[in-house]
N, C-alpha and C positions, 0 to 999 in steps of 0.2 A: 739338915746337916750338910756341910760342904767339905769334901775331902780333897785336899790339894797334894799333888806329888811334887817333890823337889828334884831338880836336875842341876848339874854343874854346867853353867853356860859356856865355859871355855873348853872343857873336856868333852862336852856334848854327850853326857851319860846320866842316867838316873841315879839318884842318891836314895838310900833307904831311910828317908826321913819324912814319912807321911805326916800331914798336919790336918787336923779336923777343926772346923769352925762352925759355930752355931749362931743362928739369928743374924745373918748377914744380908745386906742388900743384894750381893751377888747371887746368893742361893735363891732369893725371892724372885729377882728379875730374870735370872737365867738358869732355871732349874734343869734344863737339858744340856747345859754346857759343862765340859770338863775343864778344870784349871790346873796349871802347873806354875811353880815358882822357881825363879832363878835369882841367885844373889848377885848384887852388883859388886864386882871386884874393882880394886884400884886401877888395874891395868886393862879395863874394859875397852874392847875394840868394836867397831861396827859389825864385825863378824859374829860377835856374841849376841847381837840383836836379831839375827836371822831366825826363821822358824825352826822349831825343834820337832821333828816328826810332824804330827798333825797340829801342833800348837804354834800359834803366832803371837807376837807381843801385842798386848792390848792396853796394859796400864803399867805404871811404875811409880816408885817413890824414891826416896834417898838411898834405900838399902836393897830394895827388891824390884824384880820385874815380874809382872803377872802375865802369863801366857794363857791362851784359851784355844779350844778346838773349833771355835766359831768366832766370827767377827762381831764382837759385842762392845768394844771400846767406844766406838763412835755413837752407838745407841745411847750410852750414858753420858758421855762427854764429847760433844761435837768438835771441840778444838783439841789439837794435840797437846797444847800447853796445859790444859786442864787434866788430860789423861796422865800427864807427868806429875803435875802439882798435887792432885788429889787422888792419885791412883790407888792408894791403900784404903781409902774410905769404904769402897764397896765390900772390902774383906774384913772390916772391923766388926768384931762380935758385939752384939747389943744384949743388954740384960733381958729385954723382952722385945718381941716383934709382933705387930699385928696390923692388919689392914683396916683402914678407916674409910667408910663409904659416906658419901654426902657430907664431906667436910666443908667447913667454911674457913677461908683463909684470909687473913688481913695482911695486905702488902704495906710494908713500912719502908720508907726511904732511909737507908742506914746512915746517911750523912745529916739529914735535917729532921727526921722523925715524922715527916709528913705522911699521913695515912688516910687522907680523905675526910678529916674531921671526925673520925670515929673515936679516937683517944686524944688526950692532950699530947702535943708533940714531945714535951719534956719527958713524959711517962713512956711514950711509945719508943723513943730512941733507946731507952734502957732495955727493951725487949729484943733487940737485934744484936748480932755479932757473928763474925765469920768463924764457922766451925765451933761454936760454943755450945751447940746442942740445945739451943733455946726453943724447944718445941714441947708443947704440953697439950694433952687432950682437954685440959681445963681452961676455960677462957681467962685470959689475962694473968696466967700464972707462969712464972719463969722457973727454970730448974736451977 
């Protein structure tokens, strides 16, 4: 379980709106990290991006900024643009979450379907997609 505190980015004060998330990538990868959320306001300024107490900006999306008490953003997304574009994904709750060991992964070119001749390219290209969640523990099964 991941408990996030909210704060007002412009007034620089805590809000009494705790949020609890379950089965997230953030809680799995960063179990010792505390997170806080600040909403993105229309009149956002660079001052609103500065650290808040022990928390510094790590991720964002269209509506929220995700702050953490440790530098974890670059560990998950090495480029700043990815931390901005996909920043909410580590905080998205999943129906279930489990660790798979000794997994076999098939790499498929998302534009051509090329996959090293393991599957027909026409079939393989149907298994890929950006943020479609097309991951399955069963071989060749899409969700």
